C-alpha positions as CSV (number, residue, x, y, z in Angstrom):
1,M,116.5,89.7,76.1
2,I,113.0,91.5,76.4
3,R,112.0,88.4,77.7
4,Q,114.2,88.1,80.3
5,F,114.0,91.9,81.2
6,A,110.5,91.5,81.9
7,K,110.5,88.2,83.9
8,H,113.1,89.8,86.3
9,W,112.2,93.3,86.6
10,I,108.7,93.8,85.8
11,P,107.8,92.2,89.1
12,V,110.2,94.8,90.6
13,I,108.6,97.5,89.0
14,I,104.9,96.4,89.8
15,Y,105.9,95.9,93.4
16,A,107.7,99.3,93.9
17,G,104.5,100.4,92.6
18,I,102.6,98.9,95.0
19,I,104.9,100.2,97.5
20,F,104.2,103.6,96.3
21,Y,100.4,103.5,96.1
22,Y,100.4,102.5,99.8
23,S,102.6,105.1,100.3
24,S,100.3,107.6,99.0
25,L,97.2,106.8,101.5
26,S,96.5,109.1,104.2
27,E,95.8,106.5,106.5
28,P,98.7,104.0,106.6
29,L,98.1,100.3,107.1
30,G,100.1,100.1,110.7
31,K,97.3,102.0,112.3
32,I,94.6,99.4,111.3
33,I,96.5,96.4,112.7
34,L,96.2,96.4,116.6
35,F,99.6,96.1,117.9
36,P,102.3,98.5,118.8
37,H,105.0,99.2,116.4
38,A,103.2,97.4,113.5
39,D,104.2,99.8,110.9
40,K,108.0,99.1,111.6
41,L,107.0,95.1,110.9
42,I,105.3,96.0,108.0
43,H,108.1,98.3,106.7
44,F,110.8,95.4,107.4
45,F,108.6,92.9,105.6
46,E,107.8,95.0,102.6
47,F,111.4,95.9,101.9
48,A,112.6,92.6,102.6
49,F,110.4,90.9,99.6
50,L,111.5,94.0,97.3
51,G,115.2,92.9,98.4
52,L,114.4,89.5,97.0
53,L,113.2,90.6,93.9
54,L,115.8,92.8,93.0
55,R,118.5,90.5,93.8
56,R,116.8,88.1,92.0
57,A,116.4,90.4,89.0
58,L,120.3,91.6,89.2
59,L,121.4,87.8,89.5
60,N,119.9,87.5,85.9
61,A,120.9,90.7,84.7
62,S,122.7,91.2,81.2
63,R,125.5,93.4,82.8
64,S,128.1,91.4,84.2
65,C,129.0,94.2,86.8
66,F,125.3,94.0,88.0
67,K,125.6,90.1,88.5
68,Q,129.2,90.2,89.9
69,R,128.1,92.7,92.7
70,H,124.2,91.9,92.9
71,I,124.4,92.0,96.8
72,F,126.0,95.7,96.6
73,W,123.4,96.8,94.1
74,T,120.6,95.4,95.7
75,C,121.6,97.5,98.9
76,I,121.8,100.6,96.9
77,F,119.0,100.2,94.9
78,G,116.7,99.5,98.2
79,I,117.9,101.5,100.5
80,M,117.4,104.6,98.0
81,Y,114.0,103.3,97.1
82,G,113.3,103.3,100.9
83,I,114.8,107.0,101.2
84,S,112.6,108.1,97.9
85,D,109.5,106.4,99.9
86,E,110.2,108.2,102.9
87,F,110.4,111.5,100.9
88,H,107.2,110.9,99.0
89,Q,105.3,110.5,102.1
90,C,106.7,114.2,103.3
91,F,104.2,115.2,100.6
92,V,101.0,113.0,101.5
93,P,98.6,114.6,104.1
94,G,98.6,112.6,107.1
95,R,102.1,110.9,106.5
96,E,105.6,111.8,108.0
97,V,109.0,110.9,107.5
98,A,110.2,108.6,109.8
99,V,113.9,107.9,110.2
100,W,112.9,104.3,111.9
101,D,110.7,103.7,109.2
102,L,113.7,104.0,106.9
103,F,115.8,101.9,109.3
104,C,113.2,99.1,109.0
105,D,113.3,99.4,105.4
106,S,117.0,99.2,105.6
107,I,117.1,96.1,107.4
108,G,114.6,94.3,105.5
109,V,116.8,94.7,102.3
110,L,119.7,93.7,104.3
111,A,117.9,90.5,105.9
112,S,116.5,89.6,102.3
113,L,120.4,89.1,101.4
114,W,120.3,85.9,103.6
115,I,117.8,84.1,102.0
116,K,119.0,81.7,99.0
117,I,117.8,82.4,95.8
118,K,118.1,80.6,92.4
């Protein structure tokens, strides 16, 4: 059981930590890339990948309530993490809370649900 947990949830935890780290930087990655609205694309893809990891973990959860409603819980956990990410950024100098970033995070999580995983 611990092995199953580690196999499916440790990637989610590590990836969420990576998102947290990059959100802690005063200079966001989107400003380094030279095309307009690059940060929105980054938000979309980083949360789409988080959605894939969450869904994979929930599909392999030991509790049937998570397995049976994995789409619902993927949306809830992914979007809540997006909200917490934006809230966290309000404490980082040079960063700001942006509703459009949260929108792109949420769309990324929802888009990940269309990808078939095993």
